[in-house]
C-alpha positions as CSV (number, residue, x, y, z in Angstrom):
1,X,-43.6,19.7,121.9
2,X,-44.7,16.4,123.4
3,X,-46.2,13.6,121.3
4,X,-49.7,12.7,122.4
5,X,-48.6,9.1,123.1
6,X,-46.0,10.3,125.6
7,X,-48.6,12.1,127.8
8,X,-50.0,10.6,131.0
9,X,-52.8,12.3,133.1
10,X,-53.5,11.0,136.5
11,X,-55.0,11.9,140.0
12,X,-54.2,10.8,143.5
13,X,-57.3,9.7,145.5
14,X,-57.4,8.7,149.1
15,X,-59.1,9.2,152.5
16,X,-58.2,12.3,154.4
17,X,-54.7,12.2,155.9
18,X,-53.5,9.0,154.0
19,X,-50.5,10.9,152.5
20,X,-51.7,12.2,149.1
21,X,-49.9,15.6,149.4
22,X,-46.7,14.0,150.7
23,X,-46.6,11.5,147.8
24,X,-47.1,14.4,145.4
25,X,-44.1,16.1,147.0
26,X,-42.0,12.9,146.4
27,X,-43.1,12.6,142.8
28,X,-42.2,16.3,142.2
29,X,-38.8,15.8,143.9
30,X,-37.9,12.6,142.2
31,X,-38.7,14.0,138.7
32,X,-36.7,17.1,139.6
33,X,-39.8,19.3,138.8
34,X,-39.0,21.5,141.8
35,X,-35.5,22.5,142.7
36,X,-34.3,21.1,146.1
37,X,-34.0,24.6,147.6
38,X,-37.6,25.4,146.8
39,X,-38.9,22.1,148.1
40,X,-41.1,22.2,151.2
41,X,-43.6,19.8,152.8
42,X,-47.1,19.7,151.2
43,X,-45.8,21.9,148.3
44,X,-49.1,21.6,146.4
45,X,-51.1,22.8,149.5
46,X,-50.6,26.5,148.6
47,X,-53.4,27.9,150.8
48,X,-52.3,29.0,154.3
49,X,-55.5,27.3,155.7
50,X,-54.5,24.0,154.0
51,X,-51.1,24.0,155.6
52,X,-52.4,25.0,159.0
53,X,-55.1,22.3,159.1
54,X,-53.1,19.6,157.3
55,X,-55.9,19.0,154.8
56,X,-56.2,19.6,151.0
57,X,-59.1,21.9,150.1
58,X,-58.3,22.7,146.5
59,X,-57.3,20.4,143.7
60,X,-53.9,21.4,142.4
61,X,-52.3,20.5,139.0
62,X,-48.6,19.9,138.4
63,X,-46.6,18.8,135.3
64,X,-43.6,16.5,135.6
65,X,-41.2,15.0,133.0
66,X,-39.8,11.5,133.5
67,X,-38.1,9.2,131.0
68,X,-39.2,11.2,128.0
69,X,-42.9,11.2,129.2
70,X,-45.0,14.1,130.4
71,X,-46.9,13.2,133.6
72,X,-49.7,15.6,134.6
73,X,-50.8,15.1,138.2
74,X,-53.9,16.6,139.9
75,X,-53.7,16.4,143.7
76,X,-57.2,16.1,145.2
77,X,-58.8,16.7,148.6
78,X,-59.7,13.7,150.8
79,X,-62.5,15.2,153.0
80,X,-66.1,14.3,152.0
81,X,-67.2,18.0,151.8
82,X,-64.7,18.5,148.9
83,X,-65.9,15.4,147.0
84,X,-66.9,17.7,144.1
85,X,-63.3,18.8,143.7
86,X,-62.4,15.2,143.3
87,X,-65.1,14.5,140.7
88,X,-63.8,17.4,138.6
89,X,-60.2,16.4,138.7
90,X,-61.1,12.7,137.8
91,X,-63.0,14.0,134.7
92,X,-59.8,15.5,133.4
93,X,-57.6,12.4,133.7
94,X,-57.2,8.8,132.5
95,X,-55.9,7.1,135.6
96,X,-55.9,7.3,139.4
97,X,-53.4,6.3,142.1
98,X,-55.5,4.8,144.9
99,X,-53.6,5.5,148.1
100,X,-54.3,3.5,151.4
101,X,-52.6,4.1,154.7
102,X,-51.0,0.9,156.0
103,X,-51.7,1.8,159.6
104,X,-55.4,2.6,159.0
105,X,-56.5,0.4,156.1
106,X,-59.3,1.1,153.8
107,X,-61.5,4.0,155.1
108,X,-64.9,5.3,154.1
109,X,-63.7,8.1,151.8
110,X,-61.3,5.6,150.1
111,X,-64.5,3.8,149.0
112,X,-66.3,7.0,148.1
113,X,-63.4,8.2,145.9
114,X,-62.8,4.8,144.4
115,X,-66.5,4.6,143.2
116,X,-66.1,8.1,141.6
117,X,-63.0,6.9,139.7
118,X,-64.8,3.7,138.6
119,X,-67.7,5.6,137.3
120,X,-65.3,7.5,135.0
121,X,-63.7,4.2,133.8
122,X,-60.3,5.2,135.0
123,X,-57.3,2.9,135.3
124,X,-56.6,2.4,139.0
125,X,-53.2,1.7,140.5
126,X,-53.4,0.5,144.1
127,X,-50.7,1.8,146.5
128,X,-50.1,1.1,150.2
129,X,-48.5,4.1,151.9
130,X,-46.7,4.6,155.2
131,X,-45.1,1.1,155.2
132,X,-42.3,2.5,157.4
133,X,-44.6,3.0,160.4
134,X,-44.1,0.6,163.3
135,X,-47.9,0.0,163.5
136,X,-48.3,-0.6,159.7
137,X,-50.5,-3.7,158.9
138,X,-49.3,-4.3,155.4
139,X,-50.6,-7.8,154.9
140,X,-54.1,-7.0,156.3
141,X,-54.3,-3.8,154.1
142,X,-53.3,-5.9,151.1
143,X,-56.1,-8.3,151.8
144,X,-58.6,-5.5,152.1
145,X,-57.5,-3.9,148.7
146,X,-57.6,-7.3,146.9
147,X,-61.1,-7.9,148.3
148,X,-62.1,-4.4,147.2
149,X,-60.6,-4.2,143.7
150,X,-60.4,-7.9,142.8
151,X,-56.7,-7.3,141.8
152,X,-53.7,-9.5,142.4
153,X,-51.5,-8.9,145.4
154,X,-48.5,-8.4,143.1
155,X,-50.2,-5.4,141.5
156,X,-50.2,-3.4,144.8
157,X,-47.2,-1.1,145.1
158,X,-45.7,-0.7,148.6
159,X,-44.4,2.8,149.3
160,X,-43.4,5.3,152.0
161,X,-44.1,8.8,150.7
162,X,-42.1,10.1,153.6
163,X,-38.8,8.3,152.8
164,X,-39.4,8.0,149.0
165,X,-39.3,4.2,149.0
166,X,-41.3,2.8,146.0
167,X,-41.7,6.2,144.2
168,X,-39.7,5.0,141.1
169,X,-41.9,2.0,140.8
170,X,-45.0,4.2,140.9
171,X,-43.7,6.4,138.1
172,X,-43.0,3.3,136.0
173,X,-46.5,1.9,136.6
174,X,-48.0,5.3,135.6
175,X,-46.2,5.1,132.3
176,X,-46.9,1.4,131.7
177,X,-50.5,1.2,132.8
178,X,-52.3,4.5,132.4
179,X,-53.4,5.0,128.7
180,X,-52.3,8.0,126.7
181,X,-55.1,10.6,126.2
182,X,-57.4,10.1,123.2
183,X,-58.4,13.1,121.0
184,X,-57.9,14.4,117.5
185,X,-55.3,17.1,116.9
186,X,-56.8,18.0,113.5
187,X,-60.3,18.6,114.9
188,X,-61.8,21.9,116.1
189,X,-60.3,22.8,119.4
190,X,-62.2,21.8,122.5
191,X,-61.1,22.1,126.1
192,X,-62.9,21.4,129.4
193,X,-62.5,23.8,132.3
194,X,-61.9,21.9,135.5
195,X,-61.0,24.8,137.7
196,X,-60.4,28.6,137.5
197,X,-59.1,31.5,139.5
198,X,-59.1,35.3,139.3
199,X,-56.0,37.3,138.8
200,X,-56.2,41.1,139.2
201,X,-53.9,41.7,136.2
202,X,-54.8,38.8,133.9
203,X,-58.5,38.5,134.6
204,X,-60.0,35.0,134.7
205,X,-57.5,32.1,134.3
206,X,-59.1,28.9,133.3
207,X,-57.5,25.5,134.2
208,X,-58.2,23.2,131.3
209,X,-57.7,19.8,129.9
210,X,-57.3,19.8,126.1
211,X,-59.6,17.2,124.5
212,X,-59.3,18.0,120.8
213,X,-57.2,20.4,118.7
214,X,-54.9,23.1,120.3
215,X,-55.0,26.7,121.5
216,X,-52.3,29.4,121.3
217,X,-52.2,33.0,122.4
218,X,-54.1,35.4,120.1
219,X,-56.9,33.0,119.2
220,X,-60.5,34.2,119.6
221,X,-62.4,31.8,121.9
222,X,-65.9,31.3,123.2
223,X,-67.5,29.4,126.1
224,X,-70.3,27.2,125.0
225,X,-72.5,27.4,128.2
226,X,-72.2,31.1,129.0
227,X,-71.8,32.2,125.3
228,X,-69.0,34.6,126.4
229,X,-66.3,35.5,123.8
230,X,-62.8,36.5,124.5
231,X,-59.2,36.2,123.2
232,X,-56.4,34.0,124.6
233,X,-53.8,36.2,126.2
234,X,-51.5,33.4,127.2
235,X,-51.4,29.6,127.5
236,X,-49.1,27.5,129.6
237,X,-48.8,24.6,132.2
238,X,-48.2,24.2,135.9
239,X,-44.8,23.3,137.2
240,X,-46.5,23.6,139.8
241,X,-46.4,27.4,139.5
242,X,-47.7,28.8,136.1
243,X,-45.2,28.6,133.2
244,X,-46.3,30.4,130.0
245,X,-45.6,28.9,126.5
246,X,-43.5,31.1,124.2
247,X,-45.5,33.0,121.5
248,X,-46.7,30.6,118.8
249,X,-46.3,27.4,120.9
250,X,-49.8,26.0,121.5
251,X,-51.4,24.0,124.3
252,X,-51.8,20.6,122.6
253,X,-54.4,17.9,122.5
254,X,-54.3,15.7,125.7
255,X,-52.3,18.3,127.7
256,X,-53.4,19.9,131.0
257,X,-52.6,23.6,131.4
258,X,-54.1,27.0,131.7
259,X,-55.6,29.6,129.4
260,X,-55.6,33.3,130.4
261,X,-58.9,34.5,129.1
262,X,-58.6,38.2,130.0
263,X,-62.2,38.2,131.1
264,X,-63.0,40.6,133.9
265,X,-66.6,39.3,134.3
266,X,-66.1,36.5,136.7
267,X,-69.4,34.8,135.7
268,X,-68.4,34.4,132.1
269,X,-66.2,31.5,132.8
270,X,-67.8,28.5,134.5
271,X,-66.2,25.3,135.8
272,X,-67.4,22.4,133.7
273,X,-67.9,24.6,130.6
274,X,-66.3,23.8,127.2
275,X,-64.0,26.3,125.5
276,X,-63.8,26.3,121.7
277,X,-62.6,28.7,119.0
278,X,-64.8,31.6,117.8
279,X,-65.2,30.3,114.2
280,X,-65.9,26.6,115.1
281,X,-69.5,25.7,114.3
282,X,-71.7,22.8,115.5
283,X,-69.4,22.0,118.4
284,X,-71.0,19.7,121.0
285,X,-70.2,20.6,124.6
286,X,-68.0,18.0,126.4
287,X,-69.9,16.0,129.1
288,X,-69.3,18.4,132.0
289,X,-69.3,17.5,135.6
290,X,-72.3,16.3,137.5
291,X,-74.4,19.2,138.6
292,X,-73.4,20.0,142.2
293,X,-76.3,20.1,144.7
294,X,-75.6,22.1,147.8
295,X,-77.4,20.4,150.7
296,X,-76.6,22.7,153.7
297,X,-77.9,26.2,153.7
298,X,-76.9,29.1,156.0
299,X,-77.2,32.9,155.9
300,X,-73.9,34.9,155.7
301,X,-74.1,38.5,156.8
302,X,-71.3,41.0,157.2
303,X,-70.8,42.2,160.8
304,X,-70.5,45.7,159.5
305,X,-73.5,46.5,157.3
306,X,-71.5,48.7,154.9
307,X,-69.4,45.7,153.9
308,X,-72.1,44.1,151.8
309,X,-70.6,45.1,148.4
310,X,-67.2,43.9,149.5
311,X,-68.8,40.6,150.6
312,X,-70.5,40.3,147.2
313,X,-67.2,40.8,145.3
314,X,-65.4,38.3,147.6
315,X,-68.2,35.7,147.1
316,X,-67.9,36.0,143.3
317,X,-64.1,35.5,143.5
318,X,-64.5,32.6,145.8
319,X,-67.1,30.9,143.5
320,X,-64.5,30.9,140.7
321,X,-62.2,28.6,142.7
322,X,-65.0,26.8,144.5
323,X,-67.7,25.8,142.0
324,X,-69.7,23.9,144.7
325,X,-70.5,27.2,146.5
326,X,-73.9,28.8,145.6
327,X,-75.5,32.0,146.9
328,X,-78.3,34.4,146.5
329,X,-79.1,37.8,148.3
330,X,-81.1,37.6,151.5
331,X,-82.5,40.3,153.8
332,X,-82.9,39.8,157.5
333,X,-84.6,42.2,159.9
334,X,-82.0,41.5,162.6
335,X,-78.9,41.2,160.5
336,X,-79.5,43.5,157.5
337,X,-78.5,42.4,154.0
338,X,-76.4,39.3,153.2
339,X,-76.5,36.1,151.3
340,X,-78.3,32.7,151.7
341,X,-75.5,30.3,150.7
342,X,-75.5,26.6,149.8
343,X,-72.6,24.3,150.9
344,X,-71.8,20.6,150.6
345,X,-71.3,20.2,154.3
346,X,-70.3,21.9,157.6
347,X,-66.5,21.8,156.9
348,X,-67.2,23.5,153.5
349,X,-69.2,26.2,155.4
350,X,-66.3,26.6,158.0
351,X,-63.6,26.8,155.3
352,X,-65.6,29.3,153.3
353,X,-66.0,31.5,156.4
354,X,-62.3,31.3,157.1
355,X,-61.3,32.1,153.5
356,X,-63.6,35.2,153.5
357,X,-62.0,36.3,156.7
358,X,-58.4,35.7,155.7
359,X,-58.3,36.4,152.0
360,X,-60.8,39.3,152.0
361,X,-60.7,40.5,155.6
362,X,-64.5,40.3,156.2
363,X,-66.0,39.4,159.6
364,X,-69.2,37.4,159.3
365,X,-72.3,36.4,161.2
366,X,-73.6,33.0,160.2
367,X,-77.2,31.8,160.8
368,X,-78.1,28.3,161.9
369,X,-77.3,25.8,159.1
370,X,-80.4,24.0,157.7
371,X,-81.3,21.7,154.8
372,X,-83.6,22.2,151.9
373,X,-87.1,21.0,152.5
374,X,-89.8,20.2,149.9
375,X,-93.2,21.6,150.7
376,X,-96.3,20.1,149.1
377,X,-99.3,22.5,149.5
378,X,-102.9,21.5,149.8
379,X,-103.5,22.7,146.2
380,X,-100.9,20.1,144.9
381,X,-98.1,22.6,144.3
382,X,-94.5,21.8,145.2
383,X,-91.8,24.3,146.4
384,X,-88.3,24.0,147.9
385,X,-87.5,26.2,151.0
386,X,-84.1,26.8,152.4
387,X,-85.1,28.8,155.5
388,X,-87.8,28.5,158.1
389,X,-88.9,32.0,157.2
390,X,-90.1,30.8,153.8
391,X,-92.5,28.2,155.2
392,X,-96.0,28.8,154.0
393,X,-99.0,29.1,156.4
394,X,-99.6,25.8,158.2
395,X,-103.2,25.6,156.9
396,X,-101.8,25.5,153.3
397,X,-99.3,22.7,153.9
398,X,-100.2,19.2,152.8
399,X,-97.0,17.5,153.9
400,X,-93.2,18.3,154.2
401,X,-90.4,16.2,152.9
402,X,-86.7,16.3,153.9
403,X,-83.5,15.0,152.2
404,X,-82.2,11.6,153.4
405,X,-78.6,10.3,153.0
406,X,-77.0,6.8,152.7
407,X,-74.1,6.6,155.0
408,X,-71.2,4.1,155.2
409,X,-69.3,3.9,158.5
410,X,-66.1,1.9,158.6
411,X,-65.1,1.0,162.2
412,X,-63.2,-1.6,164.3
413,X,-65.7,-4.3,165.4
414,X,-65.6,-3.4,169.2
415,X,-67.2,0.0,168.5
416,X,-70.3,-1.3,166.7
417,X,-72.6,-1.0,169.7
418,X,-71.9,2.6,170.5
419,X,-72.2,3.6,166.8
420,X,-75.5,1.8,166.3
421,X,-76.9,3.5,169.4
422,X,-75.8,7.0,168.1
423,X,-77.3,6.4,164.6
424,X,-80.6,5.1,166.0
425,X,-80.9,8.2,168.3
426,X,-80.4,10.3,165.1
427,X,-83.4,8.5,163.5
428,X,-81.2,6.2,161.3
429,X,-82.5,3.1,159.6
430,X,-80.2,0.1,159.6
431,X,-79.6,-1.6,156.2
432,X,-76.8,-4.1,156.6
433,X,-73.2,-4.8,157.8
434,X,-70.3,-5.9,155.6
435,X,-67.1,-7.4,157.0
436,X,-63.7,-6.2,155.6
437,X,-61.7,-9.3,155.0
438,X,-58.3,-9.0,156.5
439,X,-56.0,-11.0,158.8
440,X,-55.9,-9.8,162.4
441,X,-57.8,-6.5,162.0
442,X,-61.6,-7.1,162.3
443,X,-63.3,-4.1,160.7
444,X,-66.9,-3.7,159.5
445,X,-68.8,-1.3,157.2
446,X,-72.2,-0.3,158.6
447,X,-74.7,0.8,156.1
448,X,-77.5,3.2,157.3
449,X,-80.0,5.6,155.9
450,X,-80.9,8.7,157.9
451,X,-82.1,12.3,157.5
452,X,-79.4,14.8,156.3
453,X,-80.3,17.2,159.1
454,X,-79.2,14.6,161.7
455,X,-75.6,14.6,160.5
456,X,-75.4,18.4,160.1
457,X,-74.3,19.8,163.4
458,X,-72.4,17.4,165.8
459,X,-72.8,13.9,164.3
460,X,-69.2,13.7,163.1
461,X,-67.8,14.7,166.5
462,X,-70.0,12.2,168.4
463,X,-69.1,9.5,165.9
464,X,-65.3,10.1,166.6
465,X,-66.1,10.2,170.3
466,X,-68.0,6.8,170.5
467,X,-65.4,5.1,168.3
468,X,-62.3,6.5,170.1
469,X,-61.5,8.3,166.8
470,X,-61.3,5.1,164.7
471,X,-64.6,5.3,162.7
472,X,-64.7,7.1,159.3
473,X,-67.8,8.2,157.5
474,X,-68.9,8.7,153.8
475,X,-72.3,9.8,152.7
476,X,-74.3,10.4,149.6
477,X,-77.7,12.0,149.0
478,X,-80.5,9.5,148.5
479,X,-83.9,11.1,148.1
480,X,-86.6,13.1,149.9
481,X,-89.0,11.5,152.5
482,X,-91.9,12.7,154.6
483,X,-90.9,14.5,157.8
484,X,-93.0,15.7,160.8
485,X,-91.3,19.1,161.1
486,X,-92.7,22.4,162.4
487,X,-91.6,26.0,162.5
488,X,-90.4,27.1,165.9
489,X,-90.4,30.9,166.5
490,X,-88.4,32.6,169.2
491,X,-90.0,35.7,170.8
492,X,-87.9,38.3,172.6
493,X,-90.0,40.7,174.6
494,X,-93.0,39.2,172.8
495,X,-91.6,40.2,169.4
496,X,-90.8,37.2,167.0
497,X,-87.1,37.4,165.8
498,X,-86.9,36.1,162.2
499,X,-83.2,35.1,162.4
500,X,-83.9,32.7,165.3
501,X,-86.8,30.8,163.5
502,X,-86.0,27.2,162.8
503,X,-87.6,24.0,161.5
504,X,-87.6,21.2,164.2
505,X,-89.0,17.7,164.6
506,X,-92.3,18.0,166.4
507,X,-91.2,15.5,169.1
508,X,-87.9,17.4,169.7
509,X,-89.4,20.9,169.7
510,X,-89.6,21.2,173.5
511,X,-86.0,20.2,174.1
512,X,-84.7,22.5,171.3
513,X,-86.9,25.5,172.5
514,X,-85.7,25.0,176.1
515,X,-82.0,25.0,175.0
516,X,-82.4,28.2,172.9
517,X,-84.2,30.3,175.5
518,X,-81.7,29.2,178.1
519,X,-78.7,30.3,175.9
520,X,-80.5,33.6,175.1
521,X,-81.0,34.3,178.8
522,X,-77.3,34.2,179.3
523,X,-76.5,36.2,176.2
524,X,-78.9,39.2,176.4
525,X,-78.1,41.9,178.9
526,X,-80.7,43.0,181.5
527,X,-82.8,46.1,180.8
528,X,-84.8,48.5,183.0
529,X,-87.9,46.3,182.3
530,X,-88.5,42.5,182.4
531,X,-87.8,40.7,179.2
532,X,-89.7,37.6,178.3
533,X,-88.0,34.9,176.2
534,X,-90.4,32.4,174.6
535,X,-90.2,29.5,172.1
536,X,-93.5,29.0,170.3
537,X,-95.0,26.7,167.7
538,X,-97.9,28.8,166.2
539,X,-99.7,30.4,169.1
540,X,-98.6,27.8,171.6
541,X,-95.6,28.7,173.9
542,X,-93.5,25.5,174.5
543,X,-90.7,27.0,176.6
544,X,-90.0,30.3,178.3
545,X,-87.5,32.2,180.5
546,X,-87.5,35.7,181.9
547,X,-84.7,38.2,182.3
548,X,-85.4,40.2,185.5
549,X,-85.2,44.0,185.2
550,X,-82.3,46.0,186.6
551,X,-83.1,47.8,189.9
552,X,-81.6,51.0,191.1
553,X,-80.7,50.9,194.8
554,X,-83.2,53.6,195.9
555,X,-82.6,53.0,199.6
556,X,-78.8,53.6,199.4
557,X,-79.2,57.2,200.5
558,X,-81.1,56.3,203.8
559,X,-78.9,56.0,206.9
560,X,-81.3,54.9,209.5
561,X,-84.8,55.8,210.7
562,X,-88.0,53.8,210.6
563,X,-88.4,50.8,208.2
564,X,-91.5,52.5,206.7
565,X,-89.2,55.1,205.0
566,X,-87.5,52.2,203.1
567,X,-90.8,50.6,202.3
568,X,-92.2,53.9,200.9
569,X,-89.3,54.3,198.5
570,X,-89.5,50.6,197.4
571,X,-93.3,50.9,196.7
572,X,-92.6,54.1,194.7
573,X,-90.1,52.2,192.6
574,X,-92.5,49.2,192.1
575,X,-95.2,51.6,190.8
576,X,-92.7,53.1,188.4
577,X,-91.8,49.7,187.0
578,X,-95.5,48.8,186.7
579,X,-96.1,52.1,184.8
580,X,-93.1,51.4,182.5
581,X,-94.5,47.9,181.8
582,X,-98.0,49.3,181.0
583,X,-96.6,51.9,178.5
584,X,-95.1,49.2,176.3
585,X,-92.6,46.3,176.2
586,X,-89.6,48.4,175.3
587,X,-87.2,47.5,172.4
588,X,-84.4,45.0,173.1
589,X,-81.1,45.4,171.3
590,X,-79.9,41.9,170.7
591,X,-76.1,41.6,170.7
592,X,-74.2,39.6,168.1
593,X,-73.2,37.1,170.9
594,X,-76.8,36.2,171.3
595,X,-77.1,35.2,167.7
596,X,-73.9,33.2,167.9
597,X,-75.2,31.5,171.1
598,X,-78.3,30.3,169.3
599,X,-76.2,29.0,166.3
600,X,-74.0,27.0,168.6
601,X,-77.1,25.2,170.1
């Protein structure tokens, strides 16, 4: 049983690939939390996908013991699309290790995560990692951190997570500087859920931070937001695998651990909810996490129609461990039944697709990602649409607004020109430039505002390309602003295909329409009749292509004679084609490849 004053809860925050997971490995190794024979690189990245890509996707808790203290670590992701995971882990701790790579310096996501930690009033311990690299700029990075945090140079810890240098000092600083958790052990129990997962045998397992009181197995509990009641089957902590407490030993105030709720209804246990005991009255919910607002929407449809129920089950299980995912049922003429899903960004969409494929064995078709638009109708009503198909009749639309984001781009000075040109092409509005103070490395932060739709598809790739891979990006949602967008329909054999409809800027419609009909021409196989492919805005066709009909070689059987015999057969074939055209357009079976070709536009 640990005293409350001997508990320290902390997170590691950093830009992607600055060594968070490696530092977590060293801390676990140094405190002998994990036996040497079980130790492997990126131990806390338990998902196969995380290890493969070398990125952290899920926050992961672990409990260590050092010098009579209990240290609870939550390892967090670094990529901007998993920013919500970071905000949840920071709400469960009192301190954060701010990790900066000595060879790369302060990056955009370092700033983003630092601001999140400051909002929560956490104690921040600055650390410079990878000091053993030959290209490490330790003094320059120190100057950047001092400029950023306003701390003294002596407060910055130098470490190499790879070799283990400086790890002992980090542990000492955690004990000395991070405050013990506050909370009353004699009050009614309250715990905040910062993550959860589904276990086929145990039901829903809630990852919690105890704020007041304590929980032990056998206690009746209820969730304040969902009003679901249950009984605690087991409590325990992470080491980093789950270790259950013996019967009668509670999970105490200030501790981070798990509660097995036994709930089979996945929706009864929500991330950010407060757990209390059944008999506690007038309990105020703990301030949960900021409401997550998905900004990128796409349709997810199973390739095999009969897999819909399997997909629904899989989505519910995924939502348990990924609270930023939102979805609602959707029906498409072309793709059948599926879901319209909300994501925080394109990497979030890609990871979700991969997880559904690997963990649940479901092959998916994904429609073109779009953002949520606000429609103001002529009768002063306001509605939010997530798909071009929901757009009301143009005569009823007063104006349309789209979401804008504020972006910070950190880049070496020599790449400013190329980046400014790229952002201006994407309709960006320049705000200002800040210079990062450091010795030899001249780096700047460019501040811009631009439409969210502009950074959706290929912005990140182009940014890396114009900056030779050196620029890093952080963005946050600002507000909605007027947009001159129109619905573009794609017609195949003069039939509009709903799944291909999209909202485009009026001045870019021609280029977008051209590119779609061209890719469709390559993807749709030829039929016995001519197929027209058209991109249209309202009744006006702005781009078109045609797929010529297949022709049987009717003159193959001739072996000589007069040319009029050939002509007679060709004329007869021409008349047949004309008759076929007059009878109707014919239905075109659009292959999956054609849908994918449009999505990759």
